[in-house]
Legacy VTK file of the C-alpha trace (Angstrom):
# vtk DataFile Version 3.0
C-alpha trace
ASCII
DATASET POLYDATA
POINTS 83 float
-63.812 -12.582 55.382
-60.167 -13.116 54.435
-60.948 -16.621 53.232
-63.632 -15.315 50.861
-61.256 -12.716 49.449
-58.485 -15.273 48.922
-60.853 -17.763 47.243
-62.262 -15.117 44.909
-58.740 -13.911 44.053
-57.641 -17.466 43.236
-60.762 -18.021 41.117
-60.179 -14.785 39.203
-56.509 -15.651 38.671
-57.423 -19.121 37.360
-60.040 -17.668 35.018
-57.602 -15.045 33.769
-54.966 -17.724 33.180
-57.472 -19.887 31.277
-58.540 -16.974 29.059
-54.934 -16.021 28.317
-54.111 -19.646 27.475
-57.069 -19.879 25.080
-56.053 -16.596 23.439
-52.479 -17.875 23.098
-53.702 -21.114 21.525
-55.858 -19.206 19.036
-53.054 -16.768 18.235
-50.495 -19.504 17.601
-52.873 -21.359 15.287
-54.013 -18.249 13.422
-50.572 -16.665 12.958
-48.200 -19.623 13.059
-46.344 -18.763 9.832
-45.686 -15.212 11.002
-44.505 -16.418 14.399
-42.044 -18.858 12.831
-40.804 -16.136 10.488
-40.161 -13.771 13.366
-38.392 -16.474 15.381
-36.147 -17.339 12.442
-35.386 -13.651 11.838
-34.542 -13.140 15.510
-32.243 -16.145 15.345
-30.402 -15.093 12.214
-29.997 -11.400 13.089
-27.243 -11.905 15.706
-25.616 -14.526 13.514
-25.459 -12.178 10.533
-24.106 -9.341 12.694
-21.378 -11.629 14.045
-20.403 -12.901 10.574
-20.372 -9.369 9.140
-18.178 -8.154 11.958
-15.772 -11.064 11.537
-15.517 -10.576 7.766
-15.017 -6.817 7.831
-12.717 -6.627 10.843
-9.397 -5.269 9.651
-6.087 -5.508 11.437
-4.613 -2.149 12.371
-1.589 -1.156 10.290
1.873 -1.721 11.724
4.105 1.075 12.951
5.146 3.614 10.339
8.851 3.894 9.525
10.760 6.876 10.778
10.911 9.806 8.335
14.726 10.089 8.621
15.249 6.462 7.674
13.201 6.995 4.529
15.079 10.166 3.562
18.558 8.778 4.278
18.647 5.030 3.842
21.704 3.405 5.329
21.440 0.314 3.113
22.286 1.000 -0.509
21.890 -2.497 -1.929
19.862 -5.532 -1.182
21.185 -8.268 0.980
22.917 -10.856 -1.140
23.428 -8.580 -4.153
26.740 -7.122 -5.137
27.028 -3.399 -5.507
LINES 1 84
83 0 1 2 3 4 5 6 7 8 9 10 11 12 13 14 15 16 17 18 19 20 21 22 23 24 25 26 27 28 29 30 31 32 33 34 35 36 37 38 39 40 41 42 43 44 45 46 47 48 49 50 51 52 53 54 55 56 57 58 59 60 61 62 63 64 65 66 67 68 69 70 71 72 73 74 75 76 77 78 79 80 81 82
C-alpha cells in the first residue's frame, strides 16, 4: 500500500515538474523582451540609488564659533599685516 502511494506521488511530482517546465519555456519565449527589461531594471535600480546617495551626500557643517568670540574679536589685524 505504501509503495503504491509513494509511486503515485513521485509520478504526480514528475508530471507537475514537466508541466511547469513547459510553461516556463513557453513564457520565456513569448515574453523574452519583457523579462530582459525587468532584469535590467532590477539591476540598475540599486545602482542608481547608490550613485544618487553618493552624489547628494553632504558633509555635516563644522562646529560653529562661539558667540563671544564673534562679538569681541581678540585679533584686530590679519597675521602678517601691519596695523
